C-alpha positions in Angstrom: 0.0 0.0 0.0 1.3 3.5 -0.9 1.8 5.8 2.0 0.9 9.4 1.2 2.8 12.2 2.9 0.0 14.6 4.0 2.6 17.4 4.5 3.5 17.1 0.8 -0.1 17.1 -0.2 -0.7 20.3 1.7 2.5 22.1 0.7 1.8 25.8 0.5 3.2 28.3 -1.9 3.0 31.8 -3.2 1.5 33.0 -6.5 5.1 33.3 -7.9 5.8 29.6 -7.0 2.5 28.4 -8.4 3.2 30.4 -11.6 6.6 28.7 -12.0 5.1 25.3 -11.4 2.4 25.9 -14.0 4.6 27.6 -16.5 2.4 30.8 -16.5 2.9 34.3 -15.3 2.1 35.5 -11.8 -0.4 37.9 -13.4 -2.2 35.0 -15.0 -2.4 33.2 -11.6 -4.1 36.3 -10.2 -6.5 36.4 -13.1 -7.4 32.8 -12.5 -8.0 33.7 -8.8 -10.4 36.4 -10.0 -12.1 34.0 -12.4 -12.5 31.6 -9.4 -10.5 28.9 -11.1 -7.8 29.0 -8.4 -8.5 29.5 -4.7 -6.2 31.4 -2.3 -6.1 30.4 1.3 -6.9 32.9 4.0 -3.2 33.6 4.6 -2.9 34.6 0.9 -1.0 31.6 -0.4 -2.1 28.4 -2.2 -2.2 24.8 -1.4 0.0 23.9 -4.4 -1.3 20.4 -5.2 -4.9 21.5 -5.1 -4.2 24.7 -7.1 -2.4 22.7 -9.8 -5.2 20.1 -9.9 -7.8 23.0 -10.3 -5.8 24.6 -13.0 -5.6 21.5 -15.2 -9.1 20.5 -14.4 -10.3 23.8 -15.7 -7.9 23.8 -18.7 -8.9 20.4 -20.0 -12.5 20.0 -19.0 -15.6 21.7 -20.2 -14.5 24.3 -22.6 -12.7 22.2 -25.2 -15.1 19.3 -24.8 -18.2 21.6 -25.1 -16.7 23.1 -28.2 -16.1 19.7 -29.6 -19.6 18.4 -29.0 -21.1 21.6 -30.3 -19.1 21.3 -33.5 -20.0 17.6 -33.7 -23.7 18.5 -33.4 -23.5 21.1 -36.1 -21.7 18.6 -38.3 -24.3 15.9 -37.7 -27.1 18.4 -38.5 -25.4 19.3 -41.7 -25.0 15.6 -42.7 -28.7 15.0 -41.9 -29.7 18.0 -44.1 -27.6 16.7 -47.0 -29.1 13.2 -46.6 -32.6 14.6 -46.6 -31.9 16.7 -49.7 -30.4 13.7 -51.5 -33.4 11.5 -50.6 -35.8 14.2 -51.8 -33.8 14.4 -55.1 -33.9 10.6 -55.5 -37.7 10.7 -55.0 -38.1 13.5 -57.5 -39.4 15.8 -54.8 -36.5 18.2 -55.3 -34.4 19.1 -58.3 -31.0 20.5 -59.0 -31.1 24.2 -60.0 -29.2 23.3 -63.3 -31.8 20.7 -64.2 -34.7 23.1 -63.5 -33.0 25.8 -65.6 -32.4 23.3 -68.4 -36.0 22.1 -68.4 -37.6 25.5 -68.0 -35.5 27.0 -70.8 -36.4 24.1 -73.1 -40.2 24.3 -72.2 -40.3 28.1 -72.6 -38.5 28.0 -75.9 -40.9 25.4 -77.3 -43.9 27.4 -76.0 -42.6 30.6 -77.6 -42.2 28.8 -80.9 -45.7 27.3 -80.7 -47.2 30.7 -79.8 -45.4 32.5 -82.6 -46.8 29.9 -85.1 -50.4 30.4 -84.1 -51.1 33.5 -86.3 -49.8 31.9 -89.5 -51.5 28.6 -88.7 -54.9 30.0 -87.8 -55.1 32.9 -90.3 -56.1 30.8 -93.3 -58.5 28.7 -91.2 -60.3 31.7 -89.6 -60.5 33.9 -92.7 -64.0 35.1 -93.4 -65.3 34.2 -89.9 -66.9 36.5 -87.4 -64.9 38.2 -84.7 -66.4 36.0 -81.9 -65.5 32.8 -83.8 -61.9 34.0 -84.3 -61.6 34.9 -80.6 -63.0 31.6 -79.5 -60.7 29.6 -81.8 -57.6 31.6 -80.9 -58.4 31.2 -77.2 -58.8 27.4 -77.7 -55.5 27.2 -79.5 -53.6 29.3 -76.9 -55.2 27.3 -74.0 -54.1 24.0 -75.6 -50.5 25.2 -75.8 -50.6 26.5 -72.2 -52.2 23.2 -71.0 -49.0 21.4 -72.2 -47.1 23.5 -69.6 -49.4 22.3 -66.8 -48.7 18.6 -67.4 -46.0 18.3 -64.8 -43.8 15.1 -65.0 -40.9 14.9 -62.5 -39.1 12.6 -64.9 -38.4 15.5 -67.2 -36.1 16.9 -64.5 -34.0 13.8 -64.2 -30.6 14.2 -65.9 -30.3 12.5 -69.2 -26.8 11.3 -68.1 -28.3 9.6 -65.0 -30.1 7.2 -67.3 
């Protein structure tokens, strides 16, 4: 059994001695006293073993560990968000901006072409008809082109390279 020398455990020392043992300045020792990390005895000195233990306990405990777990939680939240986005993409509930831009540009180009052809296509057919017939037929034609836009199919957003 190890015999512990109580006198060594309760060895007292000044702020200067404690600073030398810890490898910090005497001013830093006084700051740690103000921060209530280190505790001075009534006589103004320190019980060195207890002060050293308090210093290292403070140095290596909560702050670094809390920062680590806080960063870990942020990292896990980011990974979860990425996984949710990937799942939504695979289920065609979400689409990449480049795919949306490609599809919308293609759709709007086709619509523009179709709308610009309507006057030439309908002019001969509607010649010598009343104003109301012309309006009705043009409206039907325009509505049929616009209806094509409303037929949403998520497959059109899948990248052709994905197969």
